[in-house]
Phi, psi and omega in degrees: 000136178247126181250115173281121186290167176304142176229151181289149173249169178268011179293131183255356178280107189236145168285167186297336186262008180237145177259343183206148172262138178237162173269141183294153175303143184244126180267126172244125184262134177247120178247128185229138167262204179287327186235335189240164182217156173233138174246135178246125174063069172298148193278201198265298193271169177301314182293317178299317181294321178298324178294319177293317178303314179301319180295316181293317179298319180294336181290331175078022178245158179274120179285120182255329187215138170244117181256136182245122184283329181199174194269002174299136186299334180285006176236009174206348182301333181281000183298320183298325179296321176293322181293336176300329181259338181228071188295341180274353181291148176265142170252116189226159175200167171301151187307318181294325177292315180300318180295318179296323178293318181294334181287349181282108185277163173305326178294321177298316181294319179294329182279325186257303191281314187294323175295330179282329183229073185283176174078031177077019179287330181275132180302145178272338176254123181237139178237096179292156181291153171266155179296132175288137177278103186085201182236012183225146166213178186226161174233101180050047176089352177270129182284131173241126189242122174279124186248113178294135181240352183070217184279130166235259175271001169202177178284158169057061179253170183207170170233163173244121183256130175244090187303323184294340179254355187063030188252136168236119170271104197270357185055217183269013171294328182237131172247133182252094177063032174235142177298137183286149170271116188243005188296338180255011190240029176286177180063233180273005184296320181289328175295317178297324179297318177299319178300320178296320177298324176299319179297315178301319180297325180292346177280350177052053182288150169264340176223133178235123174266111177280142182298328175230126187210156177292138173306134182092359178299148186254004181079024181292131179298348177299343177297335177298308181292327178294323176295319179297318180296324177298314177298322176299320179295323176300313180297326180288318190270330182304313181292344185258005176237155187238008181206162177300317182293321178296316178295317179302312182293322180294318179291322178296326178295325179277335183228065188290340188252359179296146180290143171066069173297343175299326176296322176297320178298319176299320177295319179297318178298320179293329180286339179232067188295335181298330179292327182288323184269350183293000000 
């Protein structure tokens, strides 16, 4: 597993206790056989992608497949950099994920990603995933299974299950000691997210790769239940707070050590949108 560390963003909307907003660490999974390799969720920026490319090249295996768990750009924008060195590799995702990635227009990217990461940090060449034929592919005889999860921190998400390893690459269904991104999960989204966690649990993994995780995380499956408890705390505290700052402070009190409280501030702002537009 390759973890791209937190990097600063140009977002200036800050809670009182932060001087800068950062992007959460991004997990990219490298699966290797004797000769071939699969990469799951290449990262966001040019520099992050170059680091993953360097790691794969040093590994000395032929990259055959890039699997994308969901359509957030921080989990697939780096695919094109890998394809420069491995042009025969496939970039694939479940059909709904592939469609969501393809729907992201240059205008969408210019409006959301480039202001947050200015100065040419976002790749100019993007290769969205193609629809996977079925839900399985293999790596030198080892079965890799794409598992539809529905809504987690966005719509149309998935995990990649490697039964022979007891491994689930959970994408953003699971966060490991990092504050969750909740801006797209209002209404029934958090309930759907819990259902997705139940699906991940039924796979009985011995190792879970969370899409965003604290440096040094070991892939302990307890992150599944920890993510669920975080969602439970959101449901408990949202009705009892009346402002973004109140919710932010209440959640920080319950989760004082989670990585990237700026992500929590973004979630708090989304939960109280009238404050943003006032």
